[in-house]
C-alpha angles and dihedrals in degrees: 000000000000113000092221091055089047090054091050092050091047091050091048092049092046093049091047090052092046093049091047092053092045092038093057091069088054092049097050111104121209110212126181111203116229116249105264114250117223113258108243121216114249113261110265112253114255127235091033114254115261094015124124117220148189128184094349096312118112134188139175132184103228124230119245087255091057092050093047090050091050094048092049091048097049114046090185088074094063093100087063089058089056091051091049091055087066105027133044108259142185138171140216131196112220136186137169134204092225103022129253132250088212140345130231121195119190116194143160128235113221135186120203115227104228094210099060102005091238119150119241120196108232099173150331128250131204115192124190121199131185126255127294130200126246113291091359119133119229130188117222118195117210109210115181130192091234115115114250108252132154109284096021113133143158119236146141088072117188118186122203124189110206111205097181126072096224117120092002106181129212111269115259146080130292114195122195115190116213092237093052122067094199121068119241123208118241130195113306124235115221 
């Protein structure tokens, strides 16, 4: 090979290497990462999904899956499970646009007659629950004094949000059996 051509190739290779070494400093990008912003939880949907409402007060009878999830998440509710092994129970999720000073839930305890599947009213239940804040969901457990038997259920649930503090009752359940004219107290839910 021609020595002159060899010198030119050597010079080209050397200058390419030199520009690559020097060029790397020009190609390095210095990037300062932005301070990560905390990820905010999405705003809860209002009114709550699946709830029925009137005048800013909302309620939903939870599915058994909802109740099981709630009981497994909150160990403080385990005493309620014990009460519901003995007495017919139910639950209702409630929420209010403006909050409530106290809640009142009126319901009926039924027993299904297995022969003709008719419902027989065996008692009524009034449940009082403490206050809740605006747009906050609360769970109210309805614990009757009716013995748990197949076909016993709680229905005809009416939820009342009291916004005044007058006549605020102690939280708990008052069960009145159909056969008995005087109400009897049942286990309280705290």
